[in-house]
N, C-alpha and C positions, 0 to 999 in steps of 0.2 A: 423710303427708307423703314416707313412704318408696316409697309405690306410685308416687309421681311422679317420683320418682329413678330408681328400676330398672324401670320402665315400658319392655318391648322393644318396638321398632320392626324392621320389615323393609326394609332396604333394595332399592330397585330401579334398578337399571342400564340405561341403553339399550345397544341390539345396533346396532353399525356394522357395514353392510355394504359398507364402502369395500375398496378393496384395501390397506389400511395405509398405515405411513411411506413405505416403498419406491415407493408409487406417488404419494403427495401430494409428497413430498420433490423441490425440483430444485436441481440446482447454483448454488453462488455467482458472478454475474454476472463472466466472463473466466476463469473458473477449469474444468477439465475434471474429469470424474469419472476421470480414468485418475490411480492414486495409484502408479505405478511409480517408482522413485527417482529416475531422470532427469527426470522431470515435477515431482518434487516440490524437486530443485536448482533447476531452471529458475525455478521461483516464487519461490526463496527467492531467488537473483540479480535477479530483476526488482524484488523488494521492495527491495534493498540498492539497487540503481540508483536507484531512486525515492528513497530517502532521502536518499543522494549527490546528485541533481538536486535538493532542497528545501536541501540546507547549500549547496550552490553559488549558489542565487539569493538566500539570505541572505547570500553573500559577496559578490555585487553590491552588495546594499542597505547593506551596511556598506562598501565600497570607495565607492560615490556619499557616504557620510555623510564619507568622508576627503576625499573631491574637494571638498566643500560646505564643510566645515570648515576646509578649508587657508589659509585666510585669506590666500592671496596668495604662500604658498611655493613656490615652485616643485618643490622635494625631494618635498612632499608631495603634490604635484597629480599627478607623475609616477610615485610611488608607488601612487596610487590607479589612475593611468590602466593600468599595468603588472597590476593586482591583478585588474582589471576584463577586460582583454585576455587575461591565462591563466585567467580563470574561466570567458570566453566560449569557448576554446579546449574546457576539462574540460566545459562543458556541452554543445558539440558532440559530444565523445567519448562521453559518455554515453548520448545518442541514439542515436547508432549503434549501443552496444552493445545499448541495449536494442532496439533493431530486431532485431539480429544474435538477440535471446535469442527474441523474440517468433518470427521464421523458424524457429530451432530447436526452439520449442513445438509449431509448426504439425505441423514435419515429424516428430517423435516424439510427437505423441498420435493 
């Protein structure tokens, strides 16, 4: 029994003749391989703008719910309409800022 537990086996490894990790790895879609501080800042700004855009869309949904649940109250309807109006203006500003970030990212990369 002791011979079975301590039986020595040799391990065989396959030899890989490829170029290694550097030749097989590719950048994530939409991200450049340039890791300058400007590029990193632009990526962070774009990420934050995407999060704010999602929050703005959720605000439109909530304002729509206010509008539906107003029950004929004109004050609630006006409040919901103002929220939707200002959120749409905010979405336009966010999209324009996102375009500026993409242009800056293309200029610096």
